[in-house]
C-alpha positions as semicolon CSV with decimal commas, in nm:
position;residue;x (nm);y (nm);z (nm)
1;M;-5,332;-10,252;-8,459
2;I;-5,032;-10,161;-8,649
3;L;-4,696;-10,256;-8,491
4;T;-4,348;-10,261;-8,628
5;Q;-4,026;-10,368;-8,449
6;N;-3,692;-10,260;-8,607
7;L;-3,843;-10,285;-8,950
8;S;-3,584;-10,229;-9,213
9;K;-3,534;-10,257;-9,587
10;R;-3,220;-10,243;-9,781
11;Y;-3,177;-10,224;-10,163
12;G;-2,814;-10,306;-10,219
13;K;-2,618;-10,038;-10,036
14;T;-2,918;-9,817;-9,999
15;L;-3,087;-9,842;-9,660
16;A;-3,451;-9,728;-9,746
17;V;-3,596;-9,790;-9,412
18;N;-3,396;-9,826;-9,098
19;N;-3,529;-9,974;-8,772
20;L;-3,876;-9,835;-8,790
21;N;-4,072;-9,872;-8,466
22;L;-4,428;-9,780;-8,478
23;N;-4,730;-9,853;-8,258
24;V;-5,065;-9,719;-8,383
25;E;-5,357;-9,807;-8,169
26;R;-5,696;-9,916;-8,298
27;G;-5,909;-9,626;-8,441
28;V;-5,601;-9,393;-8,455
29;I;-5,531;-9,207;-8,779
30;F;-5,154;-9,182;-8,802
31;G;-4,973;-8,961;-9,052
32;L;-4,623;-9,058;-9,186
33;V;-4,456;-8,748;-9,324
34;G;-4,134;-8,723;-9,520
35;E;-3,979;-8,578;-9,837
36;N;-3,962;-8,771;-10,148
37;G;-3,714;-9,047;-10,104
38;A;-3,745;-9,064;-9,738
39;G;-3,876;-9,423;-9,729
40;K;-4,252;-9,371;-9,678
41;T;-4,369;-9,589;-9,988
42;T;-4,120;-9,867;-9,887
43;A;-4,251;-9,871;-9,530
44;L;-4,611;-9,885;-9,641
45;S;-4,539;-10,131;-9,907
46;M;-4,403;-10,370;-9,640
47;L;-4,692;-10,314;-9,418
48;A;-4,911;-10,413;-9,726
49;T;-4,718;-10,739;-9,779
50;L;-4,578;-10,618;-10,116
51;T;-4,227;-10,567;-10,012
52;L;-4,037;-10,825;-9,808
53;P;-3,840;-10,663;-9,506
54;T;-3,470;-10,712;-9,486
55;S;-3,499;-10,739;-9,114
56;G;-3,744;-10,656;-8,831
57;R;-4,114;-10,753;-8,788
58;A;-4,445;-10,585;-8,884
59;Y;-4,795;-10,687;-8,749
60;I;-5,136;-10,583;-8,869
61;G;-5,425;-10,682;-8,637
62;G;-5,168;-10,927;-8,466
63;H;-5,083;-11,091;-8,790
64;E;-4,717;-11,090;-8,888
65;V;-4,690;-10,944;-9,247
66;T;-4,437;-11,221;-9,373
67;R;-4,578;-11,525;-9,197
68;E;-4,942;-11,466;-9,245
69;P;-4,969;-11,251;-9,568
70;Q;-5,322;-11,345;-9,669
71;A;-5,461;-11,265;-9,329
72;V;-5,296;-10,928;-9,347
73;R;-5,435;-10,858;-9,689
74;R;-5,783;-10,943;-9,570
75;A;-5,759;-10,699;-9,285
76;I;-5,614;-10,393;-9,487
77;G;-5,721;-10,166;-9,769
78;Y;-5,424;-10,036;-9,944
79;M;-5,406;-9,745;-10,183
80;P;-5,069;-9,712;-10,354
81;D;-4,921;-9,383;-10,452
82;S;-4,973;-9,457;-10,825
83;F;-5,252;-9,679;-10,956
84;G;-5,429;-9,774;-11,272
85;V;-5,798;-9,797;-11,357
86;Y;-6,002;-10,011;-11,565
87;D;-6,109;-9,811;-11,879
88;D;-6,419;-10,019;-11,966
89;L;-6,574;-10,019;-11,608
90;T;-6,827;-9,768;-11,458
91;V;-6,769;-9,648;-11,108
92;M;-7,027;-9,890;-10,980
93;E;-6,888;-10,173;-11,175
94;Y;-6,537;-10,093;-11,051
95;L;-6,645;-10,117;-10,688
96;R;-6,842;-10,443;-10,747
97;F;-6,544;-10,593;-10,909
98;F;-6,307;-10,540;-10,617
99;A;-6,575;-10,644;-10,370
100;Q;-6,616;-10,979;-10,551
101;C;-6,247;-11,042;-10,549
102;Y;-6,260;-11,012;-10,176
103;G;-6,560;-11,250;-10,154
104;V;-6,797;-10,977;-10,021
105;D;-7,153;-11,109;-10,006
106;R;-7,341;-11,011;-10,322
107;R;-7,638;-10,873;-10,107
108;T;-7,394;-10,643;-9,930
109;I;-7,201;-10,508;-10,240
110;S;-7,463;-10,266;-10,388
111;R;-7,563;-10,124;-10,050
112;R;-7,209;-10,075;-9,935
113;A;-7,096;-9,919;-10,273
114;E;-7,377;-9,674;-10,263
115;E;-7,295;-9,570;-9,906
116;L;-6,922;-9,527;-9,988
117;L;-6,985;-9,321;-10,307
118;E;-7,199;-9,089;-10,090
119;R;-6,900;-9,076;-9,832
120;V;-6,653;-8,997;-10,106
121;R;-6,897;-8,750;-10,298
122;L;-6,911;-8,949;-10,600
123;A;-7,279;-9,077;-10,580
124;D;-7,372;-8,881;-10,899
125;K;-7,089;-9,054;-11,081
126;R;-7,191;-9,405;-11,033
127;D;-7,262;-9,474;-11,400
128;V;-6,967;-9,274;-11,539
129;Y;-6,669;-9,477;-11,673
130;V;-6,381;-9,463;-11,447
131;N;-6,141;-9,327;-11,712
132;N;-6,364;-9,022;-11,758
133;L;-6,334;-8,920;-11,404
134;S;-6,083;-8,632;-11,300
135;R;-5,772;-8,740;-11,129
136;G;-5,918;-8,603;-10,800
137;M;-6,227;-8,811;-10,840
138;Q;-6,037;-9,124;-10,935
139;Q;-5,833;-9,090;-10,608
140;R;-6,153;-9,061;-10,401
141;L;-6,283;-9,360;-10,572
142;E;-5,967;-9,540;-10,467
143;V;-6,054;-9,459;-10,104
144;A;-6,390;-9,604;-10,154
145;R;-6,245;-9,924;-10,331
146;C;-6,021;-9,979;-10,020
147;L;-6,324;-9,989;-9,799
148;M;-6,546;-10,219;-10,003
149;H;-6,439;-10,525;-9,808
150;D;-6,477;-10,339;-9,479
151;P;-6,110;-10,378;-9,367
152;S;-6,003;-10,279;-9,014
153;V;-5,686;-10,091;-9,137
154;L;-5,634;-9,845;-9,423
155;I;-5,295;-9,787;-9,564
156;L;-5,303;-9,469;-9,789
157;D;-4,978;-9,371;-9,980
158;E;-4,985;-9,010;-10,076
159;P;-5,375;-9,008;-10,123
160;A;-5,367;-8,628;-10,222
161;S;-5,052;-8,658;-10,460
162;G;-5,082;-8,458;-10,778
163;L;-5,404;-8,289;-10,702
164;D;-5,497;-7,927;-10,746
165;P;-5,592;-7,717;-10,441
166;K;-5,958;-7,773;-10,470
167;S;-5,919;-8,130;-10,499
168;R;-5,694;-8,157;-10,217
169;L;-5,945;-7,994;-9,995
170;E;-6,201;-8,248;-10,104
171;M;-5,965;-8,529;-10,036
172;R;-5,882;-8,402;-9,696
173;S;-6,252;-8,379;-9,608
174;V;-6,295;-8,734;-9,716
175;L;-6,002;-8,857;-9,512
176;A;-6,128;-8,673;-9,209
177;G;-6,458;-8,855;-9,246
178;L;-6,275;-9,195;-9,190
179;R;-6,274;-9,122;-8,821
180;D;-6,650;-9,203;-8,815
181;L;-6,586;-9,544;-8,941
182;G;-6,361;-9,619;-8,652
183;K;-6,082;-9,743;-8,900
184;T;-5,714;-9,749;-8,802
185;V;-5,545;-9,553;-9,078
186;I;-5,189;-9,483;-9,177
187;I;-5,150;-9,196;-9,436
188;S;-4,815;-9,079;-9,591
189;T;-4,749;-8,739;-9,727
190;H;-4,474;-8,502;-9,778
191;I;-4,670;-8,200;-9,655
192;L;-4,729;-8,194;-9,288
193;N;-4,979;-7,913;-9,279
194;E;-5,230;-8,135;-9,467
195;L;-5,251;-8,381;-9,182
196;A;-5,336;-8,109;-8,918
197;E;-5,704;-8,166;-8,956
198;V;-5,708;-8,540;-9,041
199;A;-5,447;-8,715;-8,829
200;D;-5,436;-8,799;-8,446
201;E;-5,064;-8,850;-8,450
202;V;-4,781;-8,771;-8,678
203;G;-4,444;-8,927;-8,750
204;I;-4,147;-8,770;-8,941
205;L;-3,947;-9,000;-9,169
206;L;-3,617;-8,860;-9,243
207;R;-3,371;-9,078;-9,470
208;G;-3,538;-9,385;-9,365
209;E;-3,543;-9,324;-8,989
210;L;-3,850;-9,218;-8,771
211;V;-3,704;-8,910;-8,608
212;A;-4,001;-8,773;-8,428
213;V;-4,351;-8,878;-8,317
214;A;-4,614;-8,654;-8,156
215;A;-4,983;-8,608;-8,124
216;V;-5,134;-8,353;-8,367
217;Q;-5,261;-8,150;-8,085
218;V;-4,924;-8,110;-7,935
219;M;-4,787;-8,023;-8,266
220;V;-5,046;-7,751;-8,299
221;Q;-4,988;-7,626;-7,956
222;H;-4,606;-7,611;-8,024
223;S;-4,684;-7,412;-8,346
224;S;-4,889;-7,145;-8,138
225;A;-4,645;-7,141;-7,855
226;Y;-4,327;-7,081;-8,061
227;R;-4,271;-6,773;-8,268
228;T;-4,013;-6,723;-8,533
229;L;-3,849;-6,383;-8,501
230;V;-3,615;-6,225;-8,762
231;I;-3,365;-5,986;-8,610
232;D;-3,120;-5,767;-8,797
233;G;-2,887;-5,469;-8,718
234;R;-2,530;-5,352;-8,726
235;D;-2,235;-5,571;-8,588
236;L;-2,465;-5,854;-8,448
237;G;-2,199;-6,110;-8,390
238;D;-2,126;-6,382;-8,116
239;G;-2,180;-6,136;-7,846
240;F;-2,531;-6,066;-7,972
241;V;-2,609;-6,438;-7,981
242;R;-2,499;-6,478;-7,621
243;A;-2,723;-6,200;-7,515
244;L;-3,012;-6,371;-7,702
245;F;-2,954;-6,687;-7,515
246;R;-2,961;-6,501;-7,172
247;D;-3,326;-6,492;-7,231
248;P;-3,472;-6,844;-7,119
249;H;-3,741;-6,813;-7,381
250;V;-3,492;-6,844;-7,676
251;A;-3,504;-7,200;-7,794
252;E;-3,273;-7,162;-8,097
253;V;-3,076;-6,898;-8,298
254;R;-2,992;-6,949;-8,668
255;P;-2,783;-6,726;-8,900
256;L;-2,948;-6,557;-9,202
257;A;-2,795;-6,406;-9,505
258;S;-2,851;-6,083;-9,299
259;G;-2,928;-6,107;-8,933
260;W;-3,066;-6,378;-8,720
261;E;-3,375;-6,617;-8,716
262;V;-3,475;-6,688;-8,343
263;L;-3,714;-6,959;-8,212
264;Y;-3,899;-6,787;-7,936
265;A;-4,128;-6,944;-7,680
266;G;-4,223;-6,639;-7,489
267;T;-4,537;-6,396;-7,489
268;L;-4,565;-6,104;-7,685
269;A;-4,489;-5,894;-7,383
270;Q;-4,173;-6,102;-7,317
271;Q;-4,090;-6,066;-7,682
272;A;-4,110;-5,673;-7,630
273;E;-3,889;-5,697;-7,323
274;L;-3,623;-5,894;-7,522
275;L;-3,604;-5,609;-7,772
276;S;-3,576;-5,350;-7,493
277;R;-3,294;-5,546;-7,330
278;L;-3,105;-5,583;-7,650
279;V;-3,127;-5,218;-7,718
280;A;-3,023;-5,133;-7,354
281;D;-2,726;-5,362;-7,407
282;G;-2,611;-5,138;-7,691
283;F;-2,691;-5,331;-7,989
284;T;-2,826;-5,138;-8,289
285;I;-3,147;-5,323;-8,406
286;T;-3,269;-5,237;-8,755
287;Q;-3,534;-5,504;-8,787
288;F;-3,717;-5,706;-8,532
289;R;-4,012;-5,884;-8,680
290;E;-4,214;-6,207;-8,640
291;Q;-4,268;-6,425;-8,944
292;P;-4,521;-6,704;-8,994
293;T;-4,396;-7,041;-8,840
294;D;-4,395;-7,329;-9,081
295;I;-4,536;-7,621;-8,873
296;E;-4,319;-7,881;-9,045
297;Q;-3,995;-7,689;-9,008
298;L;-4,087;-7,623;-8,645
299;F;-4,155;-7,988;-8,570
300;L;-3,815;-8,094;-8,720
301;R;-3,627;-7,811;-8,536
302;L;-3,784;-7,906;-8,188
303;A;-3,699;-8,271;-8,258
304;A;-3,346;-8,179;-8,332
305;I;-3,324;-7,963;-8,028
306;Q;-3,463;-8,245;-7,806
307;E;-3,224;-8,485;-7,955
308;G;-2,941;-8,241;-7,878
309;V;-3,059;-8,228;-7,508
310;M;-3,076;-8,604;-7,460
311;S;-2,750;-8,684;-7,638
């Protein structure tokens, strides 16, 4: 449903997106994760026909974005990372206006608008002026606006951007509900944890390159299978690191300001055995604790480890 082939965009000397290759199947919710400046907005803007690629191809529902932009625009609902609203329109008038722009049958508009307002939890705001809504409500309204012409694909750029924690939870619930509609959805965010309950697959964009893609279930399994250990003591140098790597469950060791951080794939019992072996080998351990594993950092570290193994 969404396919890109070596899709790239260059602004002068800056390569914003570099050889992006995506294949998002029909009905899949795909999360594109990256820090600010990673190229997420540029990538989605190309898919939405708003930015011309420098090279490569992109297809939405079989339509190539540069050759068939009108067909692509009919097939997508696009929510940019920033948007304006019409101050003199009510919520219902706002949805009707955009539906009419897409040529939606007048007999369908009111029914669909009511259904979508229920879905995004704004049914009681139908007669409120859009500019009087909170930011969180406006962004949920934008999701409804994207759906008014019943597109097969949704492209949502940072839909939870700038929201307070309560509004982020409400938006997350709305996005999770898109699965019931059978839409193909691509969502960008800079917070990987937000996608765990929403997306089917996740890709990490780093400096314009897609460095890793995984099913969310695989990502969650990794986060529970790997533990992050912090180990400190006296004179824990290179010999200590070599001793750590004699344990086959040690995936990675990183130096800290004081001590070492260990990515560990063993069980709790094997973790206890590791400590016992280190002490038996004569190392003085003053701290051996597990700290919560950050899913995003784990995902990136596993990708880096895999890249090192393959190279």
